[in-house]
KESE-583001 format. One line per 8 residues: number of its first residue (from 0); their letters; for each residue x, y, z of C-alpha. Coordinates in Angstrom, 1 decimal. Layout:
% residues N
NUM	A	X Y Z ~ ...
This chain:
% residues 429
0	MATIDLGK	50.2 39.8 55.0 ~ 49.1 36.1 54.2 ~ 49.1 35.1 50.9 ~ 45.9 33.2 49.1 ~ 46.1 31.1 46.4 ~ 42.8 31.8 44.0 ~ 44.0 29.2 41.6 ~ 43.5 29.8 37.9
8	VAFTHKGT	41.0 32.5 37.6 ~ 41.1 32.4 33.7 ~ 40.5 29.3 30.8 ~ 44.3 28.3 29.2 ~ 43.3 27.2 25.5 ~ 45.3 24.0 25.3 ~ 44.7 23.7 21.6 ~ 43.8 20.1 20.4
16	YNSGTTYE	43.2 17.5 22.8 ~ 46.1 14.8 23.2 ~ 45.8 11.8 25.8 ~ 49.2 11.7 26.9 ~ 48.7 15.5 28.6 ~ 47.8 16.4 31.6 ~ 44.7 18.7 31.6 ~ 43.9 20.8 35.0
24	DKDVVQYT	40.6 22.6 35.8 ~ 39.5 25.5 33.3 ~ 41.9 24.0 30.7 ~ 40.0 24.3 27.3 ~ 40.5 22.0 24.2 ~ 39.0 21.3 20.8 ~ 38.1 17.3 20.1 ~ 36.5 15.8 17.2
32	DGDITSTF	34.4 13.0 18.2 ~ 33.0 11.1 15.3 ~ 33.1 13.8 12.4 ~ 31.7 16.5 15.0 ~ 34.6 18.6 16.4 ~ 33.5 20.3 19.7 ~ 35.2 22.8 22.6 ~ 35.7 21.3 26.1
40	VYINSTSA	36.3 22.4 29.5 ~ 38.3 20.1 32.0 ~ 36.1 20.7 35.1 ~ 38.0 18.3 37.9 ~ 39.9 19.8 40.6 ~ 42.6 16.9 40.3 ~ 44.6 16.9 37.0 ~ 44.6 13.7 34.9
48	SGQTPSTG	45.5 12.7 31.4 ~ 43.8 10.2 29.1 ~ 40.4 11.0 30.1 ~ 38.4 11.5 26.7 ~ 36.2 14.5 26.5 ~ 33.8 12.7 24.5 ~ 32.7 9.3 23.4 ~ 30.0 8.7 20.9
56	GTVNTTYW	28.3 11.7 21.2 ~ 28.4 11.5 25.3 ~ 30.6 13.9 27.4 ~ 32.5 12.7 29.8 ~ 31.3 14.8 32.6 ~ 33.6 13.7 35.5 ~ 36.2 15.5 33.7 ~ 35.1 17.9 30.7
64	SLMAKGQP	32.3 20.1 30.2 ~ 31.3 20.8 26.7 ~ 31.7 24.6 26.2 ~ 30.5 24.7 22.3 ~ 29.3 22.0 20.3 ~ 30.3 21.8 16.6 ~ 28.2 20.3 13.1 ~ 29.0 17.2 11.4
72	QSLNANAL	31.9 17.4 9.3 ~ 30.8 15.4 6.4 ~ 27.1 13.8 4.8 ~ 25.5 11.2 7.1 ~ 24.4 9.3 3.6 ~ 22.3 6.6 5.3 ~ 20.1 9.8 7.1 ~ 19.7 10.9 3.6
80	KNDISALA	18.8 7.8 2.4 ~ 16.5 7.0 4.7 ~ 14.7 10.2 4.3 ~ 14.1 9.9 0.6 ~ 13.0 6.3 1.3 ~ 10.3 7.6 3.7 ~ 9.4 10.6 1.2 ~ 8.9 7.9 -2.0
88	LRQASDAN	7.1 5.7 0.4 ~ 4.6 9.2 1.5 ~ 4.9 10.4 -2.3 ~ 3.3 6.5 -3.5 ~ 0.6 6.0 -1.0 ~ -0.8 9.7 -1.5 ~ -0.8 9.3 -5.4 ~ -2.3 5.5 -5.1
96	KTGYNTET	1.5 4.5 -7.1 ~ 1.8 0.4 -7.9 ~ 5.7 -0.6 -7.1 ~ 8.3 0.8 -9.4 ~ 12.1 1.0 -9.3 ~ 15.1 3.5 -9.9 ~ 18.7 3.3 -10.3 ~ 19.3 2.7 -6.7
104	SFVDVFQD	15.8 1.7 -5.3 ~ 12.7 0.2 -5.1 ~ 9.2 1.1 -3.6 ~ 5.8 -1.0 -3.1 ~ 3.2 0.3 -1.3 ~ 0.6 -2.5 -1.9 ~ -1.8 -0.7 -4.1 ~ -2.0 -3.9 -6.1
112	NSNVANLV	0.1 -7.6 -5.9 ~ 2.0 -7.3 -9.1 ~ 5.0 -7.0 -7.4 ~ 4.6 -9.7 -4.8 ~ 6.0 -12.8 -5.0 ~ 7.1 -16.3 -3.4 ~ 4.0 -16.4 -1.4 ~ 3.5 -18.4 1.8
120	STGFNSGE	0.9 -18.1 4.0 ~ 0.4 -14.3 3.2 ~ -2.4 -12.3 1.1 ~ -2.5 -8.9 -0.7 ~ -5.7 -7.6 0.8 ~ -7.3 -4.4 -1.5 ~ -6.8 -2.5 1.7 ~ -3.5 -1.8 0.7
128	YMQVSASS	-1.6 -3.9 3.0 ~ -0.2 -7.6 3.1 ~ -0.6 -10.5 6.2 ~ -0.7 -13.9 6.8 ~ -3.7 -14.8 5.0 ~ -6.3 -17.9 5.5 ~ -8.8 -17.8 2.3 ~ -12.1 -19.9 2.2
136	DSSVTLQA	-14.3 -20.1 -1.5 ~ -17.9 -20.7 -1.4 ~ -20.3 -20.9 -4.3 ~ -22.4 -17.6 -4.1 ~ -24.9 -16.3 -7.0 ~ -24.9 -12.4 -6.1 ~ -28.9 -11.2 -6.3 ~ -31.1 -8.7 -4.9
144	SNYQTYLD	-30.8 -10.9 -1.2 ~ -27.2 -10.7 -0.9 ~ -25.4 -8.3 -3.0 ~ -24.9 -5.8 -0.2 ~ -23.5 -8.4 1.4 ~ -20.4 -8.6 -1.0 ~ -20.3 -5.4 -2.9 ~ -18.4 -2.3 -2.0
152	LNNVSFMR	-21.5 0.5 -2.1 ~ -18.9 3.2 -1.9 ~ -17.3 2.2 -5.2 ~ -20.1 2.1 -7.6 ~ -19.8 4.0 -11.2 ~ -22.6 4.1 -13.5 ~ -20.8 5.7 -16.7 ~ -21.5 6.0 -21.0
160	DGSGADRY	-18.5 5.2 -23.1 ~ -15.2 6.6 -21.5 ~ -11.5 5.6 -22.7 ~ -9.2 3.6 -21.5 ~ -9.0 1.6 -17.8 ~ -11.4 4.9 -17.0 ~ -14.0 3.2 -18.4 ~ -14.3 0.2 -16.3
168	NPTISPNT	-13.2 1.6 -12.7 ~ -15.9 1.8 -10.2 ~ -14.4 4.6 -8.0 ~ -14.8 7.4 -10.3 ~ -17.5 9.5 -10.6 ~ -20.5 9.0 -13.3 ~ -20.1 10.2 -16.5 ~ -23.1 11.7 -17.9
176	MYYGSSTG	-25.3 8.2 -17.9 ~ -28.8 9.9 -17.9 ~ -32.1 8.5 -15.9 ~ -35.0 7.2 -17.2 ~ -38.3 7.9 -16.2 ~ -38.8 4.8 -13.8 ~ -36.2 5.4 -11.2 ~ -37.3 8.2 -8.8
184	LGSQNAVV	-34.2 9.5 -8.4 ~ -33.8 12.1 -10.6 ~ -35.9 14.1 -13.0 ~ -35.9 11.8 -16.5 ~ -33.0 12.9 -18.7 ~ -30.5 14.3 -15.7 ~ -27.2 13.3 -15.1 ~ -27.1 10.2 -12.7
192	SSTEEATL	-25.9 11.9 -9.2 ~ -23.0 9.7 -7.8 ~ -25.3 9.8 -4.5 ~ -27.7 8.1 -6.1 ~ -25.3 5.2 -7.6 ~ -25.8 2.5 -5.4 ~ -29.7 3.2 -5.1 ~ -29.7 2.8 -8.9
200	MGYLFAQN	-27.9 -0.2 -8.4 ~ -30.1 -1.9 -6.0 ~ -32.8 -1.5 -9.0 ~ -30.5 -3.3 -11.4 ~ -31.1 -6.7 -8.9 ~ -34.8 -6.2 -7.9 ~ -37.5 -7.8 -10.0 ~ -38.9 -4.3 -10.9
208	GSTSQYMI	-41.8 -5.8 -12.9 ~ -41.8 -3.0 -15.5 ~ -41.3 -3.5 -19.0 ~ -42.9 0.2 -20.2 ~ -40.3 2.6 -18.6 ~ -37.0 2.9 -18.9 ~ -34.2 3.1 -16.2 ~ -31.9 4.4 -18.4
216	DTNNSENR	-32.5 7.2 -21.0 ~ -31.8 7.8 -24.9 ~ -28.8 9.7 -24.6 ~ -25.7 6.8 -25.7 ~ -25.2 3.9 -27.1 ~ -22.8 2.5 -24.7 ~ -23.1 2.5 -21.1 ~ -21.5 0.8 -18.4
224	FNFALKAG	-22.3 -0.2 -14.4 ~ -18.8 -0.6 -12.6 ~ -18.8 -1.9 -9.3 ~ -16.2 -3.1 -6.6 ~ -16.2 -6.2 -4.6 ~ -15.5 -5.4 -0.7 ~ -11.8 -5.5 0.5 ~ -10.8 -9.3 1.1
232	KTFAPTSF	-12.7 -10.4 -1.5 ~ -12.9 -11.8 -5.1 ~ -14.9 -13.0 -7.3 ~ -14.8 -16.1 -10.1 ~ -17.8 -15.3 -12.0 ~ -19.4 -18.4 -14.0 ~ -22.8 -17.5 -14.7 ~ -24.4 -14.2 -16.3
240	NFRWQNGS	-28.4 -13.7 -15.8 ~ -31.1 -11.0 -16.0 ~ -34.1 -10.0 -17.4 ~ -33.9 -7.6 -20.1 ~ -37.6 -5.4 -19.5 ~ -37.0 -3.2 -22.6 ~ -35.2 -1.4 -25.3 ~ -34.8 -4.2 -27.4
248	GSFTSQNL	-34.4 -1.7 -30.6 ~ -30.8 -1.7 -31.9 ~ -29.6 -3.9 -29.6 ~ -26.2 -5.0 -29.8 ~ -25.1 -7.0 -26.7 ~ -25.0 -7.5 -22.9 ~ -21.7 -7.8 -21.8 ~ -19.7 -9.1 -18.3
256	YGVDSSYS	-16.3 -8.2 -17.7 ~ -13.9 -9.4 -14.8 ~ -11.6 -6.6 -13.9 ~ -8.5 -6.2 -12.1 ~ -7.4 -4.3 -9.6 ~ -5.3 -2.0 -12.4 ~ -8.5 -1.7 -14.1 ~ -7.6 -4.0 -16.9
264	ATELYSDT	-11.0 -5.7 -18.1 ~ -11.3 -9.2 -19.1 ~ -14.6 -10.1 -20.9 ~ -16.3 -12.9 -19.8 ~ -19.7 -13.5 -21.8 ~ -21.2 -11.7 -24.3 ~ -25.0 -11.8 -24.8 ~ -26.3 -10.9 -28.2
272	SITNGQDN	-29.6 -12.0 -28.1 ~ -32.6 -10.5 -26.4 ~ -36.3 -9.7 -26.2 ~ -38.2 -7.1 -24.4 ~ -39.8 -9.5 -21.1 ~ -37.2 -11.7 -21.8 ~ -35.0 -13.7 -18.9 ~ -31.8 -14.3 -20.1
280	TNSFSNST	-29.5 -17.2 -18.5 ~ -25.8 -17.5 -19.5 ~ -23.4 -19.5 -18.1 ~ -19.4 -20.2 -19.0 ~ -16.5 -21.3 -17.4 ~ -14.1 -18.9 -16.2 ~ -11.7 -19.9 -12.9 ~ -9.8 -15.9 -12.3
288	FFPNLTIR	-11.0 -14.0 -9.5 ~ -11.6 -10.9 -9.9 ~ -12.0 -7.1 -7.3 ~ -14.3 -5.8 -9.9 ~ -17.0 -6.3 -12.4 ~ -18.3 -4.3 -14.9 ~ -21.6 -4.8 -17.1 ~ -21.4 -3.1 -20.4
296	TKHSSTNG	-25.1 -2.2 -22.3 ~ -24.7 -1.4 -25.9 ~ -26.5 -0.4 -28.6 ~ -26.1 0.3 -32.2 ~ -27.5 3.9 -32.1 ~ -28.7 6.1 -28.8 ~ -31.5 4.1 -27.4 ~ -33.1 4.1 -23.8
304	FMWDYLRI	-33.4 0.8 -21.8 ~ -34.8 -1.3 -18.6 ~ -32.9 -4.6 -17.2 ~ -33.5 -5.7 -14.0 ~ -33.4 -8.9 -11.8 ~ -29.1 -9.4 -12.3 ~ -27.7 -12.7 -10.8 ~ -24.3 -13.3 -11.1
312	GGTMREIG	-23.2 -16.7 -10.0 ~ -19.6 -18.1 -9.6 ~ -17.1 -18.5 -6.7 ~ -16.3 -16.2 -3.9 ~ -12.9 -16.1 -2.4 ~ -12.6 -14.3 1.0 ~ -9.0 -13.9 2.1 ~ -8.9 -12.5 6.0
320	QGAGDGSF	-6.0 -12.4 8.8 ~ -5.1 -15.8 9.4 ~ -2.6 -17.3 12.0 ~ 0.8 -18.5 12.3 ~ 4.0 -17.5 9.8 ~ 4.0 -16.8 6.3 ~ 6.6 -14.9 4.3 ~ 6.8 -12.9 0.8
328	TNNAITAS	9.1 -11.3 -1.9 ~ 9.3 -9.0 -4.8 ~ 9.7 -9.9 -8.1 ~ 13.4 -9.5 -8.3 ~ 14.9 -6.3 -9.1 ~ 17.5 -5.8 -11.8 ~ 20.5 -3.7 -10.6 ~ 22.8 -2.3 -13.3
336	STVTSMGA	26.3 -3.8 -11.2 ~ 27.2 -6.0 -8.9 ~ 25.6 -5.1 -5.4 ~ 26.7 -6.3 -2.2 ~ 25.5 -4.1 0.1 ~ 21.6 -3.1 0.6 ~ 19.1 -1.2 3.3 ~ 15.4 -0.6 3.3
344	VITYEDNA	12.4 1.3 5.1 ~ 9.4 -0.5 6.0 ~ 6.0 0.5 7.3 ~ 3.7 -1.7 9.2 ~ 0.5 -1.7 11.0 ~ -0.3 -3.3 14.5 ~ -3.9 -3.9 13.7 ~ -3.7 -6.3 16.6
352	GTNALNTD	-1.5 -6.2 19.4 ~ 1.9 -5.3 19.4 ~ 4.8 -6.9 17.0 ~ 8.5 -6.9 17.4 ~ 10.6 -5.9 14.9 ~ 13.4 -8.8 14.1 ~ 11.2 -11.4 16.2 ~ 7.2 -11.4 14.6
360	IVLKLSAD	8.6 -9.2 11.5 ~ 11.7 -10.3 10.0 ~ 13.4 -8.8 6.8 ~ 16.0 -10.9 5.1 ~ 17.8 -9.5 2.0 ~ 19.4 -11.1 -1.1 ~ 21.3 -9.6 -4.1 ~ 21.8 -13.5 -5.5
368	NGSNYTTA	17.9 -13.7 -6.2 ~ 17.2 -15.4 -3.3 ~ 20.4 -17.8 -3.5 ~ 21.8 -16.2 -0.3 ~ 19.6 -14.2 2.2 ~ 21.2 -12.1 5.2 ~ 18.9 -11.4 7.7 ~ 18.8 -7.4 8.5
376	TLVATPNF	18.2 -5.8 12.3 ~ 15.2 -3.7 11.7 ~ 15.9 -0.6 14.1 ~ 12.4 1.5 14.9 ~ 12.3 4.9 13.7 ~ 9.4 7.4 14.2 ~ 5.5 6.8 13.1 ~ 5.1 7.3 8.9
384	ATGIKMAK	1.7 8.5 10.3 ~ -1.2 7.7 12.8 ~ -1.2 4.3 13.6 ~ 1.8 3.1 10.8 ~ 4.6 2.4 12.7 ~ 8.4 3.0 10.2 ~ 11.5 0.8 10.8 ~ 15.0 0.6 8.7
392	VNDVTVTG	18.3 -0.7 8.3 ~ 21.3 0.3 6.1 ~ 24.4 -1.2 4.8 ~ 23.5 -4.8 5.3 ~ 26.2 -6.5 3.6 ~ 24.7 -9.4 0.9 ~ 26.6 -12.2 -1.4 ~ 27.0 -9.8 -4.6
400	GTQLLYKL	24.7 -10.0 -7.3 ~ 22.3 -8.3 -9.6 ~ 19.0 -9.9 -8.6 ~ 17.6 -8.2 -5.8 ~ 15.0 -9.3 -3.6 ~ 14.0 -8.4 0.1 ~ 11.9 -11.0 2.4 ~ 9.6 -10.1 4.6
408	EIKNQVVG	8.5 -13.0 7.1 ~ 5.7 -12.4 9.3 ~ 5.8 -14.6 12.0 ~ 3.8 -15.9 15.2 ~ 0.4 -14.3 14.4 ~ -2.7 -14.6 16.3 ~ -6.2 -13.4 14.8 ~ -7.5 -11.2 17.2
416	SKEARIRG	-4.2 -10.7 19.2 ~ -1.2 -10.5 17.3 ~ -1.9 -9.0 14.0 ~ 0.2 -7.5 11.3 ~ -0.2 -5.8 8.0 ~ 2.9 -4.7 6.0 ~ 2.2 -1.4 4.6 ~ 5.1 -0.6 2.2
424	VALQF	9.0 -1.3 1.4 ~ 11.5 0.7 0.1 ~ 14.5 -1.2 -1.0 ~ 17.9 0.6 -1.0 ~ 20.9 -0.6 -3.1
């Protein structure tokens, strides 16, 4: 009877793979690729040696089949750092946090421009991003005919008293300022509704003509009218004009404040002398641009009042998308010890067109206060949010030092066809 060679019909365990060993069909080995040890079975009909089962995670499928994939034997530190950086950016965005640093990182999502420096043809936009920008200044008087062009009617707050920065914050709800008898919006002595604040602001700019009715009724000695400029606009007031209609009794002052993005107020003018029916015109020197304005009306005791015909003159600065190249850095972060390796995660938006990493958006890192920069190679990661992209870089070798900077260069911008907005930076060190 003829003998038929069926070949090997069972697996043969050969232990750890050895490049000098000749393997044949159904030999099984363990092999460590990177930090992952897996099990492979030899599948080629021709015996061979020197055929590595896997390289860089890619199986050598001509000779081997993956039988059982192992797990990483060590922590992927960079992946962990990148996840923490992305989480920090998300938390800062959700909490509207300004830039901050820890022992090993710095995070900024551009709630304001307090942590950016060395701006070259770039600017901060109150929409919470940095961009290549172009600015223009023009003489403007905010008045009844144009205030809606420049003021953000969604960020208006009429308040009494208040405390701290909230007293000057146009984004929060009204704080029990009462309607007077002439508004036609709510019943007298009712609390001003947030849905009516923009309408009530229109009363301030209009020439209402009434000297006998009160816009704000007796309930408190101090009231504030807070309003914000539209995104991309700031204003440097130099005149403050209004007509006092009624309520001069126990009057103390009518004040104009410029308010920065952190709602810190600077008094620009205080008018301490008014009479009913009087048109007050006041001018003063100021060159500081503000994104918000506050008017405070103060009496020495509770008193209803009415004023209108508001006119605030000054210089309007409008910052918009620019063309060409620009750059900016952070304010230097002081590390506790010498740093020779850095990384980063950035978030950005293609507002128009597509911006190529490392060509249109270039990141450079320095640990010696900018004396030497190393150009990083950014790698795209999954999107941070809808419409917001994210990129990372790890283990960039830099000249040793303790003064840490990133430098972002935004290049090749064309208005309407290529517009990058940098939304956040998490620096790793």
